[in-house]
Backbone as a printed PyTorch tensor [residue, N CA C, xyz], in Angstrom:
tensor([[[  81.7180,  -78.7200, -109.3960],
         [  82.5640,  -79.5320, -108.5910],
         [  82.0070,  -79.5270, -107.1740]],

        [[  81.7410,  -80.7280, -106.6230],
         [  81.1780,  -80.7800, -105.2650],
         [  82.2370,  -80.5910, -104.2440]],

        [[  81.8810,  -80.5340, -102.9260],
         [  82.8120,  -80.2470, -101.8270],
         [  83.8730,  -81.3220, -101.6870]],

        [[  83.4830,  -82.5480, -101.9560],
         [  84.4730,  -83.6670, -101.8040],
         [  85.5380,  -83.5410, -102.8970]],

        [[  85.1440,  -83.2450, -104.1400],
         [  86.0860,  -83.0430, -105.2220],
         [  86.9860,  -81.8450, -104.9500]],

        [[  86.4130,  -80.7460, -104.4230],
         [  87.2060,  -79.5790, -104.0860],
         [  88.1790,  -79.8940, -103.0400]],

        [[  87.8120,  -80.7020, -102.0570],
         [  88.7170,  -81.1230, -100.9700],
         [  89.8960,  -81.9600, -101.5320]],

        [[  89.6090,  -82.8240, -102.4480],
         [  90.6660,  -83.6460, -103.0910],
         [  91.6660,  -82.7980, -103.8220]],

        [[  91.1190,  -81.8040, -104.6240],
         [  91.9900,  -80.8770, -105.4160],
         [  92.8430,  -80.1040, -104.4610]],

        [[  92.2380,  -79.6200, -103.3280],
         [  92.9550,  -78.7870, -102.3540],
         [  94.1050,  -79.6070, -101.7510]],

        [[  93.8160,  -80.9070, -101.3840],
         [  94.8840,  -81.7490, -100.7880],
         [  96.0200,  -81.9430, -101.7730]],

        [[  95.6750,  -82.2050, -103.0510],
         [  96.6970,  -82.4340, -104.0710],
         [  97.5370,  -81.1390, -104.2750]],

        [[  96.9430,  -79.9610, -104.0450],
         [  97.6110,  -78.7000, -104.2870],
         [  98.4490,  -78.2160, -103.1020]],

        [[  98.6970,  -79.1210, -102.1360],
         [  99.5970,  -78.7460, -101.0120],
         [  98.7800,  -78.4100,  -99.7590]],

        [[  97.6540,  -78.8670,  -99.6040],
         [  96.7820,  -78.6060,  -98.4210],
         [  97.5160,  -79.0960,  -97.1540]],

        [[  97.5760,  -78.2150,  -96.1460],
         [  98.1190,  -78.6220,  -94.8840],
         [  96.9310,  -79.1240,  -94.0340]],

        [[  97.0060,  -80.3490,  -93.5260],
         [  95.8810,  -80.9030,  -92.7850],
         [  95.5310,  -80.1060,  -91.5050]],

        [[  94.2550,  -79.9040,  -91.2990],
         [  93.8010,  -79.1930,  -90.0960],
         [  93.8810,  -77.6990,  -90.2170]],

        [[  93.5940,  -77.0790,  -89.0840],
         [  93.6120,  -75.6480,  -88.9780],
         [  95.0910,  -75.1830,  -88.7930]],

        [[  95.3640,  -73.9690,  -89.2790],
         [  96.6780,  -73.4320,  -89.1330],
         [  97.1050,  -73.2340,  -87.6580]],

        [[  96.1090,  -72.8860,  -86.8540],
         [  96.4390,  -72.6930,  -85.4180],
         [  96.9090,  -73.9060,  -84.7060]],

        [[  96.4360,  -75.0860,  -85.1680],
         [  96.8860,  -76.3530,  -84.5430],
         [  98.3560,  -76.5090,  -84.8540]],

        [[  98.7620,  -76.1450,  -86.0340],
         [ 100.1470,  -76.3080,  -86.4130],
         [ 101.0910,  -75.3350,  -85.6390]],

        [[ 100.5930,  -74.1830,  -85.3210],
         [ 101.3260,  -73.1990,  -84.4940],
         [ 101.5420,  -73.8730,  -83.0940]],

        [[ 100.4970,  -74.4630,  -82.5700],
         [ 100.5910,  -75.1560,  -81.2730],
         [ 101.5780,  -76.3420,  -81.3830]],

        [[ 101.4590,  -77.1240,  -82.4120],
         [ 102.3590,  -78.3100,  -82.5940],
         [ 103.8070,  -77.8400,  -82.7070]],

        [[ 104.0750,  -76.8410,  -83.4740],
         [ 105.4600,  -76.3770,  -83.6920],
         [ 105.9770,  -75.7500,  -82.4220]],

        [[ 105.1550,  -75.0190,  -81.6880],
         [ 105.6040,  -74.4840,  -80.3840],
         [ 105.8900,  -75.5720,  -79.4150]],

        [[ 105.0740,  -76.5860,  -79.3710],
         [ 105.2760,  -77.7590,  -78.4570],
         [ 106.5720,  -78.5110,  -78.8110]],

        [[ 106.7960,  -78.6580,  -80.1460],
         [ 107.9870,  -79.3470,  -80.5370],
         [ 109.2480,  -78.5260,  -80.1670]],

        [[ 109.1580,  -77.2400,  -80.3020],
         [ 110.2780,  -76.3760,  -79.8640],
         [ 110.5700,  -76.5450,  -78.3800]],

        [[ 109.5240,  -76.4590,  -77.5800],
         [ 109.7130,  -76.5860,  -76.1140],
         [ 110.2890,  -77.9800,  -75.7830]],

        [[ 109.7390,  -79.0160,  -76.3300],
         [ 110.2820,  -80.3330,  -76.0870],
         [ 111.6950,  -80.5380,  -76.5880]],

        [[ 112.0060,  -79.8910,  -77.7090],
         [ 113.4280,  -79.9420,  -78.2360],
         [ 114.3770,  -79.3020,  -77.2000]],

        [[ 113.9690,  -78.2360,  -76.5910],
         [ 114.7740,  -77.6210,  -75.5580],
         [ 114.9170,  -78.5830,  -74.3420]],

        [[ 113.8220,  -79.1910,  -73.9450],
         [ 113.8780,  -80.2100,  -72.8500],
         [ 114.8150,  -81.3160,  -73.2150]],

        [[ 114.7190,  -81.8560,  -74.4280],
         [ 115.5870,  -82.9690,  -74.8510],
         [ 117.0400,  -82.5740,  -74.8470]],

        [[ 117.3360,  -81.3720,  -75.4070],
         [ 118.6850,  -80.8960,  -75.4610],
         [ 119.2850,  -80.6570,  -74.0420]],

        [[ 118.4570,  -80.1490,  -73.1700],
         [ 118.8750,  -79.9520,  -71.7250],
         [ 119.2010,  -81.2740,  -71.0880]],

        [[ 118.3090,  -82.2650,  -71.2850],
         [ 118.5570,  -83.6350,  -70.7730],
         [ 119.9330,  -84.1550,  -71.2860]],

        [[ 120.1340,  -84.0450,  -72.5730],
         [ 121.3880,  -84.6010,  -73.1570],
         [ 122.6690,  -83.8510,  -72.6230]],

        [[ 122.5040,  -82.5540,  -72.4180],
         [ 123.6490,  -81.7830,  -71.8680],
         [ 123.9700,  -82.2570,  -70.4180]],

        [[ 122.9280,  -82.4070,  -69.6230],
         [ 123.1170,  -82.8760,  -68.2370],
         [ 123.6440,  -84.3220,  -68.2180]],

        [[ 123.1200,  -85.1520,  -69.1160],
         [ 123.5500,  -86.5290,  -69.2020],
         [ 125.0210,  -86.5980,  -69.5630]],

        [[ 125.4590,  -85.7330,  -70.4790],
         [ 126.8860,  -85.7850,  -70.8650],
         [ 127.8200,  -85.3900,  -69.7630]],

        [[ 127.3270,  -84.6290,  -68.8050],
         [ 128.0980,  -84.1800,  -67.6570],
         [ 128.2260,  -85.2280,  -66.5930]],

        [[ 127.3480,  -86.2170,  -66.6470],
         [ 127.3340,  -87.2330,  -65.5710],
         [ 126.7890,  -88.5980,  -66.1220]],

        [[ 127.5350,  -89.1180,  -67.1470],
         [ 127.1240,  -90.2830,  -67.8350],
         [ 126.9390,  -91.4900,  -66.8650]],

        [[ 127.8370,  -91.6300,  -65.9200],
         [ 127.7220,  -92.7660,  -64.9930],
         [ 126.4680,  -92.7940,  -64.2340]],

        [[ 126.0510,  -91.6270,  -63.6640],
         [ 124.8300,  -91.5450,  -62.9060],
         [ 123.6260,  -91.9100,  -63.8020]],

        [[ 123.5810,  -91.3400,  -64.9820],
         [ 122.4060,  -91.5380,  -65.8660],
         [ 122.3860,  -93.0350,  -66.3410]],

        [[ 123.5030,  -93.5950,  -66.6620],
         [ 123.5400,  -94.9700,  -67.1150],
         [ 123.1400,  -95.9320,  -66.0120]],

        [[ 123.6840,  -95.6840,  -64.7880],
         [ 123.2850,  -96.5840,  -63.6830],
         [ 121.8010,  -96.4010,  -63.3290]],

        [[ 121.3140,  -95.2300,  -63.4100],
         [ 119.8770,  -94.9700,  -63.1240],
         [ 118.9780,  -95.6180,  -64.1580]],

        [[ 119.4640,  -95.6150,  -65.4050],
         [ 118.6320,  -96.2230,  -66.4680],
         [ 118.5220,  -97.7390,  -66.3090]],

        [[ 119.4370,  -98.3450,  -65.5190],
         [ 119.3070,  -99.8120,  -65.3280],
         [ 118.0270, -100.1910,  -64.6380]],

        [[ 117.4590,  -99.2400,  -63.8450],
         [ 116.2010,  -99.5570,  -63.1790],
         [ 115.0130,  -99.3480,  -64.0260]],

        [[ 115.2230,  -98.8420,  -65.2120],
         [ 114.0840,  -98.6050,  -66.1610],
         [ 113.6110,  -99.9480,  -66.7090]],

        [[ 112.3060, -100.1910,  -66.6840],
         [ 111.7850, -101.4230,  -67.1920],
         [ 111.4160, -101.1680,  -68.6720]],

        [[ 112.2710, -101.7030,  -69.5270],
         [ 112.0160, -101.4750,  -70.9700],
         [ 110.7340, -102.0530,  -71.4040]],

        [[ 110.2610, -103.0700,  -70.7050],
         [ 108.9650, -103.6750,  -71.1010],
         [ 107.8500, -102.6620,  -71.0600]],

        [[ 107.8040, -101.8200,  -69.9850],
         [ 106.7960, -100.7480,  -69.9070],
         [ 107.0010,  -99.7550,  -71.0390]],

        [[ 108.2650,  -99.3920,  -71.3150],
         [ 108.5130,  -98.4300,  -72.3830],
         [ 108.0790,  -98.9370,  -73.7390]],

        [[ 108.3340, -100.2690,  -73.9740],
         [ 107.9670, -100.8740,  -75.2910],
         [ 106.4570, -101.0040,  -75.3550]],

        [[ 105.8120, -101.4340,  -74.2900],
         [ 104.3450, -101.4900,  -74.2740],
         [ 103.7760, -100.1500,  -74.5910]],

        [[ 104.2140,  -99.1000,  -73.9170],
         [ 103.7090,  -97.7340,  -74.1610],
         [ 103.9120,  -97.3200,  -75.6250]],

        [[ 105.0900,  -97.6910,  -76.1840],
         [ 105.3840,  -97.3460,  -77.5520],
         [ 104.4360,  -98.0530,  -78.5530]],

        [[ 104.1550,  -99.3090,  -78.2660],
         [ 103.2570, -100.0680,  -79.1370],
         [ 101.8490,  -99.4900,  -78.9780]],

        [[ 101.4490,  -99.1680,  -77.7810],
         [ 100.0970,  -98.6060,  -77.6030],
         [  99.9550,  -97.3020,  -78.3720]],

        [[ 100.9200,  -96.4040,  -78.2650],
         [ 100.8020,  -95.0990,  -78.9580],
         [ 100.9330,  -95.2160,  -80.4230]],

        [[ 101.8290,  -96.1760,  -80.9290],
         [ 101.9440,  -96.3620,  -82.4000],
         [ 100.6440,  -96.9600,  -82.8980]],

        [[ 100.0630,  -97.8440,  -82.2190],
         [  98.7730,  -98.4010,  -82.6510],
         [  97.7220,  -97.3890,  -82.6960]],

        [[  97.6390,  -96.5380,  -81.6650],
         [  96.6150,  -95.4820,  -81.5770],
         [  96.8080,  -94.5050,  -82.7040]],

        [[  98.0570,  -94.1820,  -83.0630],
         [  98.2890,  -93.2620,  -84.1870],
         [  97.8460,  -93.8690,  -85.5020]],

        [[  98.0820,  -95.1650,  -85.6320],
         [  97.6230,  -95.8450,  -86.8390],
         [  96.0710,  -95.7780,  -86.9130]],

        [[  95.3900,  -96.0230,  -85.8110],
         [  93.9230,  -95.8980,  -85.7800],
         [  93.4840,  -94.4850,  -86.1490]],

        [[  94.1750,  -93.5140,  -85.6360],
         [  93.8410,  -92.1110,  -85.8970],
         [  93.9960,  -91.7920,  -87.3440]],

        [[  95.1260,  -92.2250,  -87.9600],
         [  95.3980,  -92.0080,  -89.3840],
         [  94.3030,  -92.6030,  -90.2130]],

        [[  93.8760,  -93.8100,  -89.9100],
         [  92.8110,  -94.5020,  -90.6350],
         [  91.5190,  -93.7830,  -90.4730]],

        [[  91.2440,  -93.2710,  -89.2230],
         [  90.0170,  -92.5130,  -88.9160],
         [  89.9500,  -91.2400,  -89.7760]],

        [[  91.0560,  -90.5430,  -89.8670],
         [  91.0460,  -89.2930,  -90.6450],
         [  90.8150,  -89.6460,  -92.1270]],

        [[  91.3890,  -90.6890,  -92.6080],
         [  91.1940,  -91.1060,  -93.9650],
         [  89.7190,  -91.4690,  -94.2310]],

        [[  89.0740,  -92.1860,  -93.2730],
         [  87.6900,  -92.5290,  -93.3700],
         [  86.8190,  -91.2500,  -93.3490]],

        [[  87.1910,  -90.3070,  -92.5170],
         [  86.4050,  -89.0540,  -92.3950],
         [  86.4570,  -88.3270,  -93.7720]],

        [[  87.6600,  -88.2770,  -94.3410],
         [  87.7850,  -87.6170,  -95.6650],
         [  86.8660,  -88.2980,  -96.6940]],

        [[  86.7440,  -89.5950,  -96.5680],
         [  85.9760,  -90.3660,  -97.5390],
         [  84.4620,  -90.3990,  -97.2180]],

        [[  84.1270,  -89.7960,  -96.1250],
         [  82.7310,  -89.7270,  -95.7320],
         [  82.2750,  -90.9030,  -94.8100]],

        [[  83.2060,  -91.7200,  -94.3620],
         [  82.8840,  -92.8590,  -93.5260],
         [  82.9260,  -92.5680,  -92.0630]],

        [[  81.9690,  -91.7480,  -91.5760],
         [  82.0130,  -91.2580,  -90.2150],
         [  81.8180,  -92.3680,  -89.1760]],

        [[  80.9970,  -93.3620,  -89.5150],
         [  80.7870,  -94.4790,  -88.5810],
         [  82.0730,  -95.2930,  -88.3820]],

        [[  82.7420,  -95.5880,  -89.4920],
         [  83.9910,  -96.3020,  -89.3440],
         [  85.0550,  -95.4530,  -88.6730]],

        [[  85.0880,  -94.1370,  -88.9720],
         [  86.0330,  -93.1860,  -88.2730],
         [  85.8430,  -93.2150,  -86.8400]],

        [[  84.5430,  -93.2140,  -86.4310],
         [  84.2220,  -93.2220,  -84.9770],
         [  84.7300,  -94.4670,  -84.2990]],

        [[  84.5590,  -95.6280,  -84.9020],
         [  85.0650,  -96.9090,  -84.3890],
         [  86.5670,  -96.9220,  -84.2860]],

        [[  87.2650,  -96.4030,  -85.2820],
         [  88.7190,  -96.3100,  -85.2510],
         [  89.1820,  -95.3910,  -84.1440]],

        [[  88.4690,  -94.3160,  -83.9790],
         [  88.8360,  -93.3290,  -82.9010],
         [  88.6260,  -93.9770,  -81.5160]],

        [[  87.5910,  -94.7800,  -81.3920],
         [  87.3730,  -95.5350,  -80.1220],
         [  88.5600,  -96.4650,  -79.8520]],

        [[  89.1070,  -97.1160,  -80.8660],
         [  90.2700,  -97.9180,  -80.7280],
         [  91.4990,  -97.1150,  -80.2970]],

        [[  91.6630,  -95.9370,  -80.9290],
         [  92.7690,  -95.0300,  -80.5010],
         [  92.6070,  -94.5780,  -79.0480]],

        [[  91.4000,  -94.2470,  -78.7110],
         [  91.0610,  -93.8040,  -77.3420],
         [  91.4140,  -94.9180,  -76.3380]],

        [[  91.0420,  -96.1770,  -76.6320],
         [  91.3200,  -97.2970,  -75.7770],
         [  92.8650,  -97.5050,  -75.6010]],

        [[  93.6040,  -97.3550,  -76.6950],
         [  95.0740,  -97.4180,  -76.6130],
         [  95.6050,  -96.3110,  -75.7480]],

        [[  95.0950,  -95.0990,  -75.8480],
         [  95.5160,  -93.9860,  -75.0010],
         [  95.2560,  -94.2690,  -73.5510]],

        [[  94.1100,  -94.8370,  -73.2660],
         [  93.8010,  -95.1860,  -71.8440],
         [  94.7720,  -96.2300,  -71.3790]],

        [[  95.0790,  -97.2060,  -72.2500],
         [  96.0320,  -98.2440,  -71.9050],
         [  97.4140,  -97.6440,  -71.5730]],

        [[  97.8030,  -96.6200,  -72.2730],
         [  99.0120,  -95.8690,  -71.9980],
         [  99.0320,  -95.2930,  -70.6080]],

        [[  97.9050,  -94.6240,  -70.2570],
         [  97.8100,  -93.9720,  -68.9890],
         [  97.8540,  -95.0220,  -67.8550]],

        [[  97.1450,  -96.1390,  -68.0380],
         [  97.1720,  -97.2230,  -66.9920],
         [  98.6140,  -97.7950,  -66.8630]],

        [[  99.2360,  -98.0280,  -67.9600],
         [ 100.5840,  -98.5850,  -67.9700],
         [ 101.5480,  -97.6470,  -67.2710]],

        [[ 101.4410,  -96.3510,  -67.5300],
         [ 102.2960,  -95.3220,  -66.9120],
         [ 102.0010,  -95.2800,  -65.4510]],

        [[ 100.7480,  -95.4300,  -65.0110],
         [ 100.4320,  -95.4230,  -63.5640],
         [ 101.0900,  -96.6370,  -62.8730]],

        [[ 101.0680,  -97.7740,  -63.4950],
         [ 101.7450,  -98.9670,  -62.9020],
         [ 103.2120,  -98.7520,  -62.8920]],

        [[ 103.7980,  -98.2060,  -63.9340],
         [ 105.2070,  -97.9750,  -63.9780],
         [ 105.6700,  -97.0110,  -62.8630]],

        [[ 104.9610,  -95.8400,  -62.7940],
         [ 105.2910,  -94.9080,  -61.7470],
         [ 105.0990,  -95.4860,  -60.3310]],

        [[ 103.9840,  -96.1920,  -60.1570],
         [ 103.6300,  -96.7930,  -58.9020],
         [ 104.7450,  -97.7400,  -58.4440]],

        [[ 105.2280,  -98.6020,  -59.3530],
         [ 106.3020,  -99.4920,  -59.0040],
         [ 107.5950,  -98.8030,  -58.6060]],

        [[ 107.9370,  -97.7280,  -59.3290],
         [ 109.1210,  -96.9360,  -58.9740],
         [ 108.9770,  -96.3050,  -57.6280]],

        [[ 107.8180,  -95.7440,  -57.3770],
         [ 107.6240,  -95.0140,  -56.0520],
         [ 107.6620,  -96.0690,  -54.9070]],

        [[ 107.0280,  -97.2430,  -55.1120],
         [ 107.1130,  -98.2980,  -54.1150],
         [ 108.5420,  -98.7410,  -53.8460]],

        [[ 109.3580,  -98.7350,  -54.8540],
         [ 110.7400,  -99.1030,  -54.7160],
         [ 111.6090,  -97.9620,  -54.1440]],

        [[ 111.0160,  -96.8650,  -53.8170],
         [ 111.7400,  -95.6950,  -53.2350],
         [ 112.3160,  -94.8090,  -54.2770]],

        [[ 112.0230,  -94.9530,  -55.5050],
         [ 112.5870,  -94.1310,  -56.5980],
         [ 111.5890,  -92.9960,  -56.8630]],

        [[ 111.9910,  -91.8100,  -56.4410],
         [ 111.1000,  -90.6290,  -56.5950],
         [ 111.8180,  -89.5700,  -57.3220]],

        [[ 111.1080,  -88.4180,  -57.4500],
         [ 111.6620,  -87.2340,  -58.0750],
         [ 112.9580,  -86.7970,  -57.4250]],

        [[ 113.0640,  -87.0370,  -56.1520],
         [ 114.2200,  -86.5570,  -55.3490],
         [ 115.3830,  -87.5550,  -55.3600]],

        [[ 115.2520,  -88.7300,  -56.0240],
         [ 116.2770,  -89.7800,  -55.9100],
         [ 117.5770,  -89.2450,  -56.5540]],

        [[ 117.5290,  -88.7170,  -57.7600],
         [ 118.7630,  -88.1270,  -58.3990],
         [ 118.3750,  -87.3410,  -59.6000]],

        [[ 119.3060,  -86.7700,  -60.2510],
         [ 119.0820,  -85.8840,  -61.3630],
         [ 118.3710,  -86.5750,  -62.5080]],

        [[ 118.6960,  -87.8430,  -62.7940],
         [ 118.0800,  -88.5890,  -63.8830],
         [ 116.5700,  -88.6540,  -63.6350]],

        [[ 116.1930,  -88.9960,  -62.3800],
         [ 114.8000,  -89.1570,  -62.0470],
         [ 114.0270,  -87.8790,  -62.0380]],

        [[ 114.7200,  -86.7690,  -61.8220],
         [ 114.0240,  -85.4730,  -61.9710],
         [ 113.6060,  -85.3080,  -63.4140]],

        [[ 114.5080,  -85.6350,  -64.3420],
         [ 114.1360,  -85.5320,  -65.7760],
         [ 113.0820,  -86.5720,  -66.1750]],

        [[ 113.2680,  -87.8230,  -65.5940],
         [ 112.3590,  -88.8910,  -65.9260],
         [ 110.8640,  -88.4980,  -65.5460]],

        [[ 110.6880,  -88.1050,  -64.3190],
         [ 109.3760,  -87.7430,  -63.8700],
         [ 108.8470,  -86.4970,  -64.5400]],

        [[ 109.6800,  -85.5180,  -64.7130],
         [ 109.2640,  -84.2700,  -65.3360],
         [ 108.8620,  -84.5270,  -66.7730]],

        [[ 109.7630,  -85.1560,  -67.5700],
         [ 109.4390,  -85.3620,  -68.9590],
         [ 108.2840,  -86.2760,  -69.2500]],

        [[ 108.2380,  -87.3890,  -68.4810],
         [ 107.0760,  -88.3240,  -68.6690],
         [ 105.7770,  -87.6850,  -68.1490]],

        [[ 105.9320,  -86.8540,  -67.1480],
         [ 104.6960,  -86.2500,  -66.5500],
         [ 104.1810,  -85.2070,  -67.5350]],

        [[ 104.9790,  -84.3920,  -68.1520],
         [ 104.5470,  -83.4250,  -69.1230],
         [ 103.9230,  -84.1370,  -70.3250]],

        [[ 104.6270,  -85.2200,  -70.7160],
         [ 104.0980,  -86.0440,  -71.8120],
         [ 102.7010,  -86.6550,  -71.4840]],

        [[ 102.6320,  -87.1280,  -70.2020],
         [ 101.3450,  -87.6870,  -69.8040],
         [ 100.1930,  -86.6610,  -69.8480]],

        [[ 100.5320,  -85.4460,  -69.4790],
         [  99.5420,  -84.3530,  -69.5860],
         [  99.1040,  -84.1720,  -71.0760]],

        [[ 100.0490,  -84.3150,  -72.0300],
         [  99.7010,  -84.1970,  -73.4090],
         [  98.8160,  -85.3890,  -73.8130]],

        [[  99.0760,  -86.5780,  -73.2870],
         [  98.2220,  -87.7110,  -73.5650],
         [  96.8160,  -87.4550,  -73.0920]],

        [[  96.6720,  -86.9320,  -71.8710],
         [  95.3770,  -86.6430,  -71.3080],
         [  94.6170,  -85.6040,  -72.1620]],

        [[  95.3280,  -84.5850,  -72.6180],
         [  94.6810,  -83.5470,  -73.4600],
         [  94.3300,  -84.2250,  -74.7860]],

        [[  95.2060,  -85.0750,  -75.3250],
         [  94.9070,  -85.8300,  -76.5310],
         [  93.6850,  -86.6950,  -76.3870]],

        [[  93.4740,  -87.3280,  -75.2190],
         [  92.3050,  -88.1420,  -75.0000],
         [  91.0400,  -87.2690,  -75.0180]],

        [[  91.0930,  -86.0930,  -74.4510],
         [  89.9710,  -85.1260,  -74.5160],
         [  89.6540,  -84.8350,  -75.9780]],

        [[  90.7370,  -84.5500,  -76.7610],
         [  90.5130,  -84.2550,  -78.2010],
         [  89.8990,  -85.4440,  -78.9040]],

        [[  90.4120,  -86.6690,  -78.6360],
         [  89.8260,  -87.8150,  -79.2630],
         [  88.3420,  -88.0140,  -78.8570]],

        [[  88.0590,  -87.7810,  -77.5570],
         [  86.6830,  -87.8340,  -77.1060],
         [  85.7630,  -86.8840,  -77.9110]],

        [[  86.2970,  -85.6470,  -78.1220],
         [  85.5020,  -84.6690,  -78.8790],
         [  85.3020,  -85.1810,  -80.3320]],

        [[  86.3700,  -85.7500,  -80.9020],
         [  86.2460,  -86.2270,  -82.2730],
         [  85.2290,  -87.3620,  -82.3770]],

        [[  85.2410,  -88.2120,  -81.3810],
         [  84.2570,  -89.3220,  -81.3590],
         [  82.8460,  -88.7830,  -81.2770]],

        [[  82.6400,  -87.7950,  -80.3910],
         [  81.3500,  -87.1740,  -80.2740],
         [  80.9300,  -86.4720,  -81.5310]],

        [[  81.8390,  -85.8240,  -82.1720],
         [  81.5320,  -85.0970,  -83.4060],
         [  81.2050,  -86.0590,  -84.5280]],

        [[  81.9030,  -87.2310,  -84.5530],
         [  81.6440,  -88.2060,  -85.5520],
         [  80.2400,  -88.8760,  -85.4210]],

        [[  79.7060,  -88.8450,  -84.2380],
         [  78.4380,  -89.4170,  -83.9400],
         [  77.2450,  -88.5380,  -84.2820]],

        [[  77.5360,  -87.2570,  -84.4900],
         [  76.4610,  -86.3110,  -84.8180],
         [  75.8140,  -86.6400,  -86.1840]],

        [[  74.4710,  -86.4450,  -86.2700],
         [  73.8490,  -86.6330,  -87.5970],
         [  74.4980,  -85.7660,  -88.6660]],

        [[  74.7730,  -84.4810,  -88.2760],
         [  75.5060,  -83.5910,  -89.1690],
         [  76.7100,  -83.0100,  -88.4130]],

        [[  77.8980,  -83.5820,  -88.7400],
         [  79.0830,  -83.1340,  -87.9710],
         [  79.5990,  -81.6890,  -88.3220]],

        [[  78.9920,  -81.1070,  -89.2990],
         [  79.3790,  -79.7280,  -89.6690],
         [  80.3760,  -79.6560,  -90.8120]],

        [[  80.4550,  -78.5050,  -91.4230],
         [  81.3530,  -78.3150,  -92.6010],
         [  82.7940,  -78.4600,  -92.2500]],

        [[  83.1860,  -78.1770,  -91.0310],
         [  84.5740,  -78.2140,  -90.6750],
         [  85.0320,  -79.5830,  -90.1110]],

        [[  84.1540,  -80.5710,  -90.2150],
         [  84.4300,  -81.8840,  -89.5890],
         [  85.7290,  -82.4620,  -90.0190]],

        [[  86.0790,  -82.4890,  -91.3130],
         [  87.3330,  -83.0670,  -91.7770],
         [  88.5050,  -82.2700,  -91.2770]],

        [[  88.4180,  -80.9140,  -91.2660],
         [  89.4690,  -80.1060,  -90.8110],
         [  89.7720,  -80.3710,  -89.2840]],

        [[  88.7150,  -80.5210,  -88.5370],
         [  88.8150,  -80.7670,  -87.1180],
         [  89.4730,  -82.1330,  -86.9050]],

        [[  89.0220,  -83.1440,  -87.6860],
         [  89.6110,  -84.4610,  -87.6200],
         [  91.0950,  -84.4250,  -87.9150]],

        [[  91.4440,  -83.7210,  -88.9740],
         [  92.8720,  -83.5970,  -89.3600],
         [  93.6730,  -82.9670,  -88.2520]],

        [[  93.1680,  -81.8400,  -87.6910],
         [  93.8990,  -81.1160,  -86.6490],
         [  94.0470,  -81.9800,  -85.3670]],

        [[  92.9570,  -82.6540,  -85.0020],
         [  93.0000,  -83.5370,  -83.8170],
         [  93.9830,  -84.6710,  -84.0340]],

        [[  93.9620,  -85.2250,  -85.2470],
         [  94.8460,  -86.3250,  -85.6090],
         [  96.3030,  -85.8500,  -85.5910]],

        [[  96.5600,  -84.6510,  -86.0460],
         [  97.9400,  -84.1280,  -86.0680],
         [  98.4530,  -83.9570,  -84.6360]],

        [[  97.5650,  -83.4870,  -83.7150],
         [  97.9950,  -83.3190,  -82.3230],
         [  98.3190,  -84.7210,  -81.7330]],

        [[  97.4460,  -85.7280,  -82.0140],
         [  97.6900,  -87.0500,  -81.4490],
         [  99.0460,  -87.6280,  -81.9730]],

        [[  99.3520,  -87.3670,  -83.2600],
         [ 100.5720,  -87.8540,  -83.8290],
         [ 101.8000,  -87.2210,  -83.1470]],

        [[ 101.6630,  -85.9610,  -82.7370],
         [ 102.6720,  -85.2580,  -81.9710],
         [ 102.9140,  -85.9430,  -80.6670]],

        [[ 101.8090,  -86.3330,  -79.9710],
         [ 101.9600,  -87.0520,  -78.7180],
         [ 102.7440,  -88.3100,  -78.9060]],

        [[ 102.4560,  -89.0230,  -80.0100],
         [ 103.1810,  -90.2800,  -80.3130],
         [ 104.6600,  -89.9590,  -80.6220]],

        [[ 104.8980,  -89.0260,  -81.4620],
         [ 106.3130,  -88.6620,  -81.7890],
         [ 107.1320,  -88.3040,  -80.5360]],

        [[ 106.5600,  -87.5010,  -79.6840],
         [ 107.2850,  -87.0920,  -78.4740],
         [ 107.5920,  -88.3680,  -77.6040]],

        [[ 106.6450,  -89.3080,  -77.5340],
         [ 106.9420,  -90.4540,  -76.7530],
         [ 108.0560,  -91.2940,  -77.3680]],

        [[ 108.1270,  -91.4010,  -78.6500],
         [ 109.1820,  -92.1930,  -79.3250],
         [ 110.5250,  -91.5810,  -78.9480]],

        [[ 110.6840,  -90.2790,  -78.9520],
         [ 111.9250,  -89.6430,  -78.5330],
         [ 112.2070,  -89.8750,  -77.0400]],

        [[ 111.1540,  -89.7140,  -76.2270],
         [ 111.3770,  -89.9920,  -74.7890],
         [ 111.7700,  -91.4750,  -74.5270]],

        [[ 111.1450,  -92.3480,  -75.1970],
         [ 111.4660,  -93.7950,  -75.0420],
         [ 112.9580,  -94.0270,  -75.3390]],

        [[ 113.4070,  -93.4450,  -76.4540],
         [ 114.8170,  -93.6270,  -76.8750],
         [ 115.7530,  -92.9780,  -75.7840]],

        [[ 115.4710,  -91.7410,  -75.3520],
         [ 116.3320,  -91.0620,  -74.4550],
         [ 116.3600,  -91.7110,  -73.0360]],

        [[ 115.1850,  -92.0370,  -72.5050],
         [ 115.1220,  -92.5220,  -71.1270],
         [ 115.3550,  -94.0000,  -70.9730]],

        [[ 114.9760,  -94.7810,  -71.9740],
         [ 115.0480,  -96.2390,  -71.8140],
         [ 116.1790,  -96.9000,  -72.5970]],

        [[ 116.5670,  -96.2780,  -73.7210],
         [ 117.4990,  -97.0460,  -74.6210],
         [ 118.8880,  -96.4370,  -74.6520]],

        [[ 119.0500,  -95.0940,  -74.6880],
         [ 120.4160,  -94.5070,  -74.8230],
         [ 121.2480,  -94.9670,  -73.6440]],

        [[ 122.4180,  -95.5090,  -73.9190],
         [ 123.3720,  -95.8920,  -72.8800],
         [ 124.6860,  -95.1890,  -73.0430]]])
């Protein structure tokens, strides 16, 4: 049985994608963000009027654009991991470039959104809602930037003549982290832009 067949058997037998350490990081991150989200909801429940009125300044178009960018990038990453498993490193690399471009688009969109708010005089000190807004989206943006570094590494690894025996595991782990970034944004989008 060759390595590819062994990999297929392992996946069918309950293989967890990527390295175990990546999942420890992801679960820890999800726990921390769950605490952030619960804290936000508790404070929101204590001052619904302030949060609802503050949310009126949120431009849902930016939130929707960011959601589409990250969902598209996650789709590209999922396809790239699938291609890597099948041995299609060249196609995986191109898909990762698409995901990377979407991630850069997210960063640019977020810069325009923050810039517009700051120009309008809406800052971290405006009120409690904006403390959460800037803190949560800022921490998420840091995750996007880390994710872009990971995607850059995966692109470079895919370009190597011999990406190494752990190539598929690294692709799976990097993909899982990028999906976490996407999942966190979906929750943030709902909490900050949609919940009334």
